[in-house]
C-alpha positions as CSV (number, residue, x, y, z in Angstrom):
1,Y,67.6,52.0,-108.6
2,L,66.1,49.0,-107.0
3,H,63.2,48.5,-109.4
4,Y,65.6,49.2,-112.3
5,A,68.0,46.5,-111.1
6,K,65.2,44.1,-110.5
7,A,63.9,44.7,-114.1
8,L,67.4,44.2,-115.5
9,Y,67.8,40.9,-113.6
10,G,64.4,39.7,-114.8
11,A,65.4,40.6,-118.4
12,G,68.6,38.5,-118.1
13,E,70.9,41.4,-117.7
14,K,72.2,39.9,-114.5
15,A,75.7,41.5,-114.4
16,Q,74.2,45.0,-114.9
17,A,71.6,44.3,-112.2
18,F,74.4,43.4,-109.7
19,R,76.3,46.6,-110.6
20,V,73.2,48.7,-110.0
21,W,72.5,47.0,-106.7
22,D,76.1,47.6,-105.7
23,E,75.8,51.2,-106.6
24,A,72.6,51.5,-104.5
25,I,74.4,49.9,-101.6
26,T,77.3,52.4,-102.0
27,I,74.9,55.3,-102.0
28,S,72.8,54.1,-99.0
29,P,74.9,51.5,-97.1
30,A,72.4,51.3,-94.1
31,E,69.3,50.6,-96.3
32,R,68.5,46.9,-96.4
33,E,66.4,46.6,-99.6
34,A,69.3,46.6,-102.1
35,Y,71.2,44.1,-100.0
36,L,68.2,41.8,-99.8
37,L,67.3,42.0,-103.5
38,K,70.9,41.2,-104.4
39,T,70.9,38.4,-101.8
40,Q,67.7,36.9,-103.3
41,A,69.3,36.9,-106.7
42,L,72.5,35.3,-105.5
43,I,70.4,32.6,-103.6
44,S,68.4,31.9,-106.8
45,E,71.7,31.2,-108.5
46,K,72.9,29.1,-105.6
47,R,75.8,31.5,-105.0
48,F,75.5,31.2,-101.2
49,K,79.1,32.3,-100.3
50,E,78.6,35.6,-102.1
51,A,75.1,35.9,-100.5
52,L,76.7,35.5,-97.1
53,V,79.3,38.2,-97.9
54,T,76.5,40.6,-99.0
55,L,74.5,39.9,-95.8
56,Q,77.5,40.3,-93.6
57,A,78.1,43.7,-95.1
58,L,74.5,44.6,-94.3
59,D,74.8,43.2,-90.8
60,K,77.7,45.6,-90.2
61,A,76.0,48.6,-91.8
62,K,72.5,48.3,-90.5
63,E,71.2,50.8,-88.0
64,Q,68.6,48.5,-86.5
65,E,67.7,44.8,-86.2
66,W,65.4,43.3,-88.9
67,A,63.8,39.8,-88.8
68,D,64.1,39.3,-92.5
69,V,67.9,40.1,-92.5
70,E,68.4,37.6,-89.7
71,Y,66.3,35.0,-91.5
72,F,68.4,35.4,-94.7
73,L,71.6,35.1,-92.7
74,G,70.2,31.9,-91.1
75,Y,69.1,30.5,-94.5
76,V,72.4,31.2,-96.2
77,N,74.4,29.7,-93.3
78,Y,72.1,26.7,-93.4
79,Q,72.8,26.2,-97.1
80,L,76.5,26.5,-96.4
81,Q,76.1,23.8,-93.6
82,H,77.1,26.3,-90.9
83,Y,74.3,25.0,-88.7
84,G,75.3,26.6,-85.5
85,D,75.4,30.1,-87.1
86,A,72.2,29.3,-88.9
87,A,70.4,28.4,-85.7
88,S,71.7,31.5,-84.0
89,H,70.4,33.9,-86.7
90,L,67.1,32.0,-87.1
91,D,66.6,32.2,-83.3
92,K,67.1,36.0,-83.6
93,A,64.7,36.2,-86.6
94,V,62.0,34.5,-84.6
95,A,62.7,36.7,-81.5
96,L,62.3,39.7,-83.8
97,G,58.9,38.4,-85.1
98,Y,59.7,36.2,-88.0
99,P,56.7,33.9,-88.1
100,H,58.2,30.5,-89.3
101,T,60.3,28.3,-87.2
102,G,60.8,25.1,-89.3
103,L,64.2,26.0,-90.7
104,R,65.4,27.1,-87.3
105,D,64.4,23.8,-85.8
106,K,66.2,21.9,-88.6
107,A,69.4,24.0,-88.1
108,R,69.3,23.4,-84.3
109,A,68.9,19.7,-84.8
110,L,71.9,19.5,-87.2
111,A,74.0,21.8,-85.0
112,N,73.3,19.6,-82.0
113,K,74.0,16.5,-84.1
114,N,77.5,17.8,-85.1
115,D,78.3,18.7,-81.5
116,L,77.2,15.3,-80.3
117,S,79.3,13.5,-83.0
118,I,82.4,15.2,-81.6
119,R,81.5,14.6,-78.0
120,E,80.8,10.9,-78.6
121,L,84.4,10.2,-79.6
122,P,86.5,8.5,-76.9
123,V,88.7,10.6,-74.7
124,G,91.8,8.9,-73.4
125,G,95.2,9.6,-72.1
126,D,97.0,7.9,-74.9
127,G,96.9,10.9,-77.2
128,K,95.3,8.9,-80.1
129,S,91.8,9.7,-79.1
130,N,92.5,13.4,-78.7
131,L,94.1,13.4,-82.1
132,L,91.0,11.7,-83.5
133,R,88.8,14.3,-81.9
134,M,90.9,17.1,-83.5
135,M,90.8,15.5,-86.9
136,F,87.1,15.0,-86.8
137,S,86.6,18.6,-85.8
138,A,88.8,19.8,-88.6
139,I,86.9,17.6,-91.1
140,L,83.5,19.1,-89.9
141,S,84.9,22.6,-90.2
142,W,86.3,21.9,-93.7
143,K,83.0,20.3,-94.8
144,R,81.1,23.5,-93.7
145,N,83.2,25.7,-95.9
């Protein structure tokens, strides 16, 4: 299945390739290869939200932890500007033996920057500053999605 789907994708038969990967996932839901090949194809098309859904399904179905799965979860979350989630998954990937830490360090820095931006807003008893903090948090959340 997997090599066939990869060949289909390479030949431009992308919709058929995705159907074959989905069938492989249905047959063996705990096997990571079909999920990862599908994820790589989605990433190449910049379809990050769909890649995240695919990876979240694998995360629920997997029987053990894999560094590459955590890396892809981190990468996709990073692309979606979910820096805190990205840093968490990338930390886990490194702990599991993933050899590269550059993206993890970038995600950590951006997650910390977003947290600092909210903390730096003034806090006061007049209600206006708390409203401003809530609005800023909502904007950051909206921007991430």
